[in-house]
C-alpha positions as CSV (number, residue, x, y, z in Angstrom):
1,M,21.3,-231.4,54.9
2,P,23.4,-228.5,54.7
3,G,22.6,-225.3,52.5
4,R,24.0,-224.6,49.1
5,S,27.0,-222.2,49.0
6,R,26.8,-219.9,46.1
7,P,28.8,-221.1,42.9
8,G,32.3,-221.0,43.6
9,A,32.5,-219.6,46.8
10,P,35.0,-221.4,49.3
11,C,32.8,-223.6,51.7
12,R,33.4,-221.9,55.3
13,R,32.1,-224.6,57.5
14,A,34.5,-225.1,60.4
15,C,35.3,-228.5,58.9
16,C,36.5,-227.8,56.1
17,R,37.8,-224.1,55.4
18,I,39.6,-224.2,52.4
19,E,39.9,-221.8,49.8
20,A,37.8,-223.1,47.3
21,S,38.2,-221.1,44.0
22,A,39.0,-221.8,40.8
23,E,42.2,-219.8,40.7
24,L,43.4,-222.3,43.2
25,G,42.6,-225.3,41.4
26,C,46.3,-225.7,40.2
27,D,47.5,-225.3,43.7
28,L,44.8,-227.7,45.3
29,D,46.0,-229.9,42.5
30,R,49.6,-230.0,43.5
31,A,49.0,-230.6,46.9
32,D,47.0,-233.8,46.1
33,E,49.6,-235.0,43.8
34,A,52.3,-234.6,46.9
35,N,49.7,-237.1,49.0
36,E,49.3,-239.2,46.7
37,L,52.6,-239.6,45.7
38,G,53.2,-239.8,49.6
39,R,50.7,-242.4,50.0
40,F,52.9,-245.5,48.5
41,V,55.8,-244.2,51.0
42,D,53.5,-244.1,54.6
43,T,51.0,-247.2,53.5
44,D,52.7,-249.9,52.0
45,P,55.6,-250.9,53.7
46,R,56.7,-253.3,50.7
47,L,57.4,-249.9,48.8
48,V,59.9,-248.6,51.5
49,D,63.5,-249.4,51.0
50,A,63.0,-251.6,47.8
51,P,66.4,-252.3,46.5
52,A,67.1,-250.5,43.3
53,T,67.9,-253.8,41.0
54,A,67.4,-254.5,37.1
55,D,64.3,-256.9,37.9
56,V,62.5,-253.9,39.4
57,P,61.9,-251.4,36.3
58,H,59.9,-248.7,38.0
59,M,62.0,-248.0,40.8
60,L,61.3,-244.1,42.1
61,E,62.6,-241.5,44.7
62,P,59.5,-240.6,47.2
63,A,58.2,-237.2,47.6
64,F,58.1,-237.8,51.6
65,G,59.8,-240.9,53.5
66,R,62.8,-242.9,53.2
67,G,64.3,-245.3,51.1
68,R,63.3,-245.9,47.4
69,L,59.7,-246.5,45.8
70,R,58.4,-248.9,43.7
71,A,55.2,-248.0,41.6
72,P,52.6,-250.0,42.6
73,G,52.3,-252.6,40.1
74,P,53.7,-251.9,36.4
75,A,53.5,-249.3,34.6
76,C,51.1,-250.1,31.7
77,D,48.9,-248.3,29.0
78,N,45.3,-248.8,30.2
79,G,43.5,-247.8,26.8
80,P,41.8,-244.6,26.3
81,M,39.2,-243.1,28.9
82,L,35.8,-244.0,28.3
83,E,34.1,-242.2,25.8
84,I,30.5,-241.0,26.0
85,G,28.0,-243.6,24.7
86,T,30.1,-246.1,25.7
87,A,28.8,-249.0,28.2
88,A,30.2,-247.9,31.5
89,P,32.5,-251.3,32.9
90,D,30.1,-253.0,36.2
91,F,32.0,-253.1,39.1
92,D,31.8,-254.1,42.8
93,L,33.4,-252.5,45.3
94,P,33.0,-252.0,49.2
95,D,32.3,-248.8,50.6
96,Q,32.7,-247.4,53.6
97,D,31.0,-249.5,56.0
98,G,32.2,-252.9,53.8
99,Q,28.9,-253.1,51.9
100,R,29.5,-254.1,48.6
101,V,28.2,-252.0,46.0
102,R,27.3,-253.0,42.4
103,L,27.3,-250.5,39.3
104,A,24.5,-253.2,37.7
105,D,22.2,-252.7,40.8
106,L,21.3,-249.1,40.1
107,R,20.4,-248.9,36.8
108,G,17.5,-246.8,36.4
109,R,19.1,-244.4,38.2
110,S,21.6,-241.7,36.8
111,V,25.2,-242.1,38.4
112,V,27.7,-239.6,39.3
113,L,31.4,-241.8,39.4
114,Y,34.2,-240.0,40.5
115,F,37.4,-240.9,40.8
116,Y,39.9,-238.8,43.2
117,P,43.7,-239.5,44.0
118,K,43.3,-239.6,47.9
119,D,41.6,-239.0,50.9
120,D,41.7,-235.8,53.2
121,T,43.8,-233.9,50.8
122,P,43.1,-230.2,49.9
123,G,41.7,-230.9,46.4
124,C,39.9,-234.1,47.0
125,T,38.6,-232.4,50.6
126,T,37.4,-229.4,48.5
127,Q,35.9,-231.7,45.7
128,A,34.0,-233.5,48.0
129,C,32.5,-230.6,50.2
130,G,31.4,-228.7,47.0
131,I,29.2,-232.1,46.4
132,R,28.0,-231.7,50.1
133,D,27.2,-228.6,50.1
134,A,25.0,-229.2,46.8
135,W,23.7,-232.3,48.1
136,G,19.8,-231.3,47.9
137,E,20.6,-230.4,44.1
138,F,21.6,-233.7,43.5
139,E,18.7,-235.3,45.7
140,R,16.1,-233.7,43.5
141,A,17.9,-234.9,40.3
142,G,17.7,-238.4,41.4
143,A,21.3,-238.9,41.1
144,V,23.3,-241.2,42.8
145,V,27.1,-240.1,43.7
146,L,30.2,-242.7,44.5
147,G,33.6,-241.5,44.9
148,V,36.1,-243.7,43.9
149,S,39.4,-243.4,45.4
150,P,42.2,-246.4,46.2
151,D,42.2,-245.7,50.0
152,S,40.8,-248.1,52.4
153,E,37.2,-248.7,53.9
154,K,38.9,-247.4,57.1
155,S,40.1,-244.4,55.4
156,H,37.2,-243.8,53.6
157,V,35.1,-243.7,57.2
158,K,37.4,-241.0,58.8
159,F,37.2,-238.7,55.8
160,K,33.3,-239.1,55.5
161,E,33.0,-238.2,59.1
162,K,35.4,-235.6,59.4
163,F,33.6,-233.5,56.8
164,D,30.1,-235.1,57.1
165,L,29.9,-236.2,53.4
166,P,26.1,-237.5,52.7
167,F,27.4,-239.8,49.7
168,T,28.7,-243.4,49.1
169,L,32.8,-243.1,48.9
170,L,34.5,-246.8,47.3
171,A,37.7,-248.8,48.1
172,D,39.3,-249.7,44.9
173,T,42.4,-250.5,46.8
174,D,43.8,-252.6,43.9
175,H,42.6,-249.7,41.1
176,A,41.1,-252.1,38.9
177,V,37.9,-250.2,38.5
178,A,40.1,-246.8,37.8
179,E,42.2,-248.7,35.4
180,A,38.5,-250.1,33.7
181,Y,37.8,-246.3,33.4
182,G,41.0,-245.5,32.0
183,V,42.1,-243.3,34.8
184,W,44.9,-244.9,36.6
185,T,47.5,-243.4,35.1
186,L,51.1,-242.1,34.9
187,K,51.9,-238.7,37.2
188,K,54.4,-236.7,37.2
189,Y,55.8,-234.6,40.0
190,M,58.3,-232.5,41.1
191,G,60.2,-234.9,38.6
192,R,59.1,-238.3,40.1
193,E,56.6,-240.4,38.2
194,Y,54.3,-242.6,39.9
195,M,50.9,-244.4,38.8
196,G,47.7,-242.7,40.3
197,V,44.4,-241.4,39.9
198,E,43.5,-238.9,37.0
199,R,41.1,-236.7,38.7
200,T,37.8,-238.0,36.5
201,T,34.5,-237.9,36.8
202,F,31.6,-239.9,34.6
203,V,27.9,-239.2,34.5
204,I,26.2,-242.8,33.7
205,D,22.6,-242.5,32.9
206,A,19.5,-245.0,33.8
207,D,20.7,-247.5,31.0
208,G,24.2,-247.8,32.4
209,I,25.4,-245.7,29.3
210,V,28.1,-243.2,29.9
211,A,26.7,-239.8,29.4
212,K,29.0,-237.4,30.1
213,V,32.9,-237.2,30.8
214,F,34.6,-234.6,33.1
215,E,38.7,-235.1,32.6
216,K,41.1,-233.4,34.4
217,V,38.5,-232.1,37.1
218,K,38.9,-228.6,39.2
219,P,37.6,-229.5,42.5
220,A,35.8,-225.8,43.0
221,T,33.5,-226.0,40.5
222,H,33.2,-229.9,40.2
223,A,29.7,-229.9,41.8
224,D,28.6,-227.2,39.6
225,D,30.0,-228.4,35.9
226,V,28.0,-231.9,37.4
227,L,24.8,-230.9,38.1
228,A,24.5,-228.8,34.9
229,A,25.4,-231.9,33.2
230,L,22.1,-233.8,34.8
231,A,20.1,-230.9,33.9
232,A,20.9,-231.2,30.4
């Protein structure tokens, strides 16, 4: 497994030369939001050039691409984010290889369930590479790491292979699991509103109970913060 970078240090591997300092956290998030908003135009032809009619209430101008963009699904209040001490909702999602992964099957082990906006974007790559570089410590902690985004299995394969990620990526393409965990939210970027994933991590204990919640995660410090929670 790759060696561990010192805490807070940028990844220097050729495949991941992204300045991952805490000071750049906000810039990385903004870059990811731009890419996330662009996803809906680039990947779903139904959202391109949709007519701005009264019966389509959630029309948005895209940051990239042409025409107009409809938010993927009706805007809704998913309720509060899961709190510490509550049972983590079970799910059944395909991983990057099409294999089904159920949370219930992982009872007896700690699970790091982290939701991120989009594959191969600056902040999400920094976050994933941080876990990769600390992978030996996650293994010693006995934790299962699951990254979840609305990207497809095919997208996950490319992301995983490009950055040599040793953990599982799950395809929540209809964002149902993100909704169940309260992290599918209304987001804003450059005056535009759209529904997307709020970068959030849940540490779930061996009994399936939420033990720790990290909201508005900073990619550069994510791995160290989660490892500290696992050791507590």
